[in-house]
C-alpha positions as CSV (number, residue, x, y, z in Angstrom):
1,M,12.8,4.6,-23.0
2,D,11.8,8.3,-23.0
3,P,9.2,9.3,-20.5
4,I,6.1,11.1,-21.7
5,R,5.9,14.6,-20.2
6,I,2.6,16.4,-19.9
7,D,2.8,20.1,-20.4
8,T,0.1,21.8,-18.3
9,P,-0.8,25.5,-18.2
10,E,-0.1,25.5,-14.5
11,S,3.6,24.4,-15.1
12,V,3.2,21.2,-13.2
13,D,5.7,18.6,-14.5
14,L,3.9,15.2,-15.0
15,A,5.8,12.2,-16.5
16,L,4.5,8.8,-17.6
17,Q,6.7,5.8,-18.4
18,P,6.0,3.7,-21.5
19,V,6.1,0.0,-20.9
20,G,7.7,-2.8,-22.9
21,L,6.7,-6.4,-23.8
22,G,6.8,-7.9,-20.3
23,S,3.9,-5.9,-18.8
24,R,1.9,-6.1,-22.1
25,F,2.4,-9.9,-22.2
26,L,1.1,-10.3,-18.7
27,A,-1.9,-8.2,-19.4
28,A,-2.6,-10.1,-22.6
29,V,-2.4,-13.5,-20.8
30,I,-4.8,-12.3,-18.1
31,D,-7.3,-11.0,-20.7
32,A,-6.9,-14.2,-22.8
33,L,-7.7,-16.4,-19.8
34,I,-10.8,-14.3,-19.1
35,Q,-11.9,-14.6,-22.7
36,Y,-11.3,-18.3,-22.9
37,G,-13.0,-18.8,-19.5
38,V,-16.1,-17.1,-20.8
39,V,-16.0,-19.3,-23.9
40,A,-15.7,-22.4,-21.8
41,A,-18.6,-21.4,-19.7
42,L,-20.7,-20.8,-22.8
43,L,-19.8,-24.2,-24.2
44,L,-20.6,-26.0,-21.0
45,V,-24.1,-24.6,-21.3
46,A,-24.5,-24.9,-25.1
47,V,-23.2,-28.4,-25.8
48,P,-25.5,-30.2,-23.4
49,A,-28.5,-28.1,-24.7
50,L,-27.7,-29.0,-28.3
51,S,-27.3,-32.7,-27.5
52,L,-30.6,-32.8,-25.7
53,S,-32.4,-31.1,-28.6
54,T,-31.0,-33.7,-31.0
55,L,-32.3,-36.6,-28.9
56,I,-35.8,-35.1,-28.6
57,D,-36.6,-34.5,-32.2
58,E,-34.9,-34.0,-35.5
59,A,-37.3,-31.2,-36.1
60,F,-35.0,-29.1,-34.0
61,E,-32.3,-29.0,-36.7
62,T,-33.2,-25.4,-37.7
63,F,-33.1,-24.4,-34.0
64,E,-29.7,-26.0,-33.6
65,F,-28.3,-24.2,-36.6
66,T,-29.6,-20.9,-35.4
67,F,-28.4,-21.5,-31.9
68,L,-24.9,-22.5,-33.1
69,S,-24.7,-19.5,-35.3
70,I,-25.6,-17.2,-32.5
71,L,-23.0,-18.9,-30.2
72,L,-20.2,-18.6,-32.7
73,L,-21.1,-14.9,-33.3
74,A,-21.1,-14.3,-29.6
75,I,-17.6,-15.9,-29.3
76,A,-16.3,-13.8,-32.2
77,L,-17.7,-10.6,-30.7
78,L,-16.2,-11.5,-27.4
79,F,-12.7,-11.7,-28.8
80,F,-13.1,-8.7,-31.1
81,L,-14.9,-6.3,-28.7
82,Y,-13.5,-7.3,-25.3
83,K,-10.4,-5.0,-25.4
84,L,-12.1,-2.3,-27.4
85,L,-15.0,-1.8,-25.0
86,F,-13.0,-2.2,-21.8
87,E,-10.4,0.4,-23.0
88,A,-13.1,2.8,-24.0
89,I,-15.1,2.4,-20.8
90,W,-12.2,2.1,-18.3
91,N,-10.1,4.9,-19.7
92,G,-7.5,2.9,-21.5
93,Q,-7.5,-0.3,-19.4
94,T,-8.8,-3.9,-19.7
95,I,-9.0,-6.2,-16.7
96,G,-5.5,-7.5,-17.7
97,K,-4.1,-4.1,-18.0
98,R,-5.5,-3.0,-14.7
99,V,-4.0,-6.1,-12.9
100,A,-0.6,-5.5,-14.7
101,G,-0.7,-1.8,-13.7
102,I,-0.6,-0.3,-17.2
103,R,-2.9,1.9,-19.3
104,V,-3.3,3.2,-22.8
105,V,-3.0,7.0,-23.2
106,Q,-2.5,9.4,-26.0
107,A,1.1,10.0,-27.1
108,N,1.0,13.4,-25.4
109,G,-0.1,11.7,-22.1
110,M,-3.7,12.8,-22.3
111,P,-6.6,10.3,-21.8
112,V,-7.3,8.1,-24.8
113,T,-10.4,8.9,-27.0
114,F,-12.9,6.4,-28.3
115,L,-11.8,6.8,-31.9
116,Q,-8.2,6.1,-30.9
117,V,-9.3,2.9,-29.0
118,V,-11.2,1.8,-32.2
119,I,-8.2,2.4,-34.4
120,R,-5.6,0.6,-32.2
121,N,-7.8,-2.4,-31.8
122,L,-8.7,-2.7,-35.5
123,L,-5.0,-2.8,-36.3
124,R,-4.4,-5.4,-33.7
125,I,-5.2,-7.9,-36.5
126,I,-2.0,-6.8,-38.4
127,D,0.1,-6.6,-35.2
128,Y,-0.9,-10.2,-34.6
129,L,0.6,-11.5,-37.9
130,P,2.3,-13.8,-38.9
131,S,1.9,-15.5,-35.5
132,Y,1.1,-14.4,-32.0
133,Y,1.9,-10.6,-32.1
134,L,5.2,-11.0,-34.0
135,I,4.8,-7.8,-36.0
136,G,3.5,-5.9,-32.9
137,S,6.4,-7.2,-30.7
138,V,9.0,-6.1,-33.3
139,C,7.5,-2.6,-33.4
140,V,7.4,-2.4,-29.6
141,L,11.1,-3.2,-29.4
142,A,12.0,-0.9,-32.3
143,T,10.1,2.2,-31.4
144,R,11.2,4.9,-29.0
145,R,8.0,4.8,-27.0
146,R,7.4,1.1,-27.3
147,Q,4.4,1.4,-29.7
148,R,3.0,-1.3,-31.9
149,L,1.5,-0.5,-35.3
150,G,-1.9,0.1,-33.7
151,D,-0.5,2.6,-31.3
152,L,1.5,4.4,-34.0
153,A,-1.7,4.7,-36.2
154,A,-3.9,5.8,-33.3
155,G,-1.3,8.1,-31.7
156,T,-1.4,6.1,-28.4
157,V,1.1,4.6,-26.1
158,V,0.9,2.1,-23.2
159,V,2.3,3.5,-20.0
160,R,2.9,2.4,-16.4
161,D,-0.2,3.3,-14.4
162,R,0.9,4.6,-11.0
163,P,-2.1,4.8,-8.7
164,A,0.2,4.7,-5.7
165,E,1.6,8.0,-6.7
166,L,-1.8,9.7,-7.1
167,P,-2.6,12.3,-4.4
168,V,-4.0,10.6,-1.4
169,V,-6.9,12.6,-0.1
170,P,-7.9,11.9,3.5
171,D,-11.4,10.8,4.5
172,S,-11.6,14.2,6.3
173,L,-10.1,17.5,5.3
174,S,-6.9,18.7,7.1
175,H,-8.5,22.1,7.7
176,T,-11.9,23.7,8.2
177,P,-13.6,24.0,4.8
178,A,-13.0,27.4,3.3
179,T,-15.8,26.9,0.8
180,D,-19.3,25.5,0.7
181,L,-18.6,21.9,-0.1
182,N,-22.0,21.1,-1.4
183,R,-21.9,24.1,-3.8
184,L,-18.3,23.2,-4.7
185,R,-19.3,19.7,-5.5
186,E,-21.7,21.0,-8.2
187,H,-18.8,22.7,-9.9
188,V,-16.3,19.9,-9.4
189,L,-18.5,17.5,-11.4
190,R,-17.8,19.7,-14.4
191,L,-14.1,18.8,-14.3
192,S,-12.8,16.0,-16.5
193,E,-10.0,13.7,-15.6
194,Q,-7.7,15.8,-17.8
195,D,-8.7,19.0,-16.0
196,L,-7.6,17.4,-12.7
197,L,-4.2,16.3,-13.9
198,A,-2.4,19.4,-12.8
199,A,-4.1,19.4,-9.4
200,R,-3.2,15.8,-8.8
201,G,0.3,16.2,-10.0
202,Y,0.9,19.2,-7.8
203,W,-0.7,17.5,-4.7
204,Q,1.6,14.6,-5.3
205,R,4.8,16.7,-5.5
206,R,4.0,19.7,-3.3
207,M,6.3,18.6,-0.5
208,Q,9.2,18.6,-2.9
209,L,8.8,22.3,-3.7
210,D,10.4,25.1,-1.7
211,G,8.1,27.7,-0.1
212,A,8.1,30.3,-2.8
213,S,7.8,27.7,-5.7
214,R,5.0,25.9,-3.9
215,A,3.0,29.0,-3.3
216,R,3.4,30.1,-6.9
217,V,2.4,26.7,-8.4
218,A,-0.4,26.2,-6.0
219,A,-1.9,29.6,-7.0
220,R,-1.7,28.7,-10.7
221,V,-3.3,25.3,-10.1
222,A,-6.1,26.7,-7.9
223,E,-6.8,29.5,-10.5
224,G,-6.8,26.9,-13.3
225,L,-9.3,24.7,-11.4
226,A,-11.6,27.7,-10.7
227,V,-11.6,28.7,-14.4
228,R,-12.3,25.2,-15.7
229,M,-15.2,24.6,-13.4
230,G,-16.7,28.1,-13.5
231,W,-16.0,28.9,-9.8
232,T,-16.5,32.7,-9.5
233,D,-16.3,33.0,-5.7
234,P,-13.0,34.4,-4.3
235,L,-10.4,31.7,-3.7
236,P,-9.4,30.9,-0.1
237,P,-6.3,32.7,1.2
238,Y,-4.3,29.5,1.0
239,P,-4.6,27.8,-2.5
240,D,-3.5,24.5,-1.0
241,D,-6.8,24.5,0.9
242,F,-8.9,25.0,-2.3
243,I,-6.9,22.3,-4.2
244,E,-7.4,19.8,-1.3
245,E,-11.1,20.6,-1.1
246,V,-11.6,20.0,-4.9
247,L,-9.7,16.7,-4.7
248,Y,-11.6,15.7,-1.6
249,V,-15.0,16.5,-3.0
250,R,-14.2,14.7,-6.3
251,A,-13.1,11.6,-4.4
252,H,-16.2,11.5,-2.2
């Protein structure tokens, strides 16, 4: 299974690992349990209410039909929109995917877009055929990056989410701030998650670099951050300090 490598202008090597059926199945089971749990809760409220209205007066037949129609529509929307909305709002994750430690990203490793989320979820209907995700499962096993039809059409892939490997920024900085943190925060808010990929990747791997390489890459990352967030002040003498401050401010 080929890892997905993200090519950043700062020359920081980032790799994401596509996942197979096991993790997908675990996420799907968790999501299904949540969906059926919500349906069960709705029915526990709806069935007694409908029964009571029948006993009171037959004139409630119109109300019963309307209520039942709304209930069925709500259940249909729950199953259709659940994954779509969660993946769009949670940057490629549903509750099940978050528990399973996986995430949907673009095939180039970048964060997934709303349009891609819509496409992959619309084609879930085909992946589901002829029985529970048979077509989708065959595609996952047959493709190099473990993609189902929806992923192939949307240009997405499901990868291992590795929060433990993200840079750990301490509650307090390891040095006296070299910038005005309040002013820096205003600029850091302009950065997207994609803008921060190189900084996080560098911070995670900085101890693995030798002195010269670390200084060179840190300078590129710091300069890239400054350009992306419109920071025009001179950078601190040590680029590591600036990178740490950016990540610290973003996390707090």
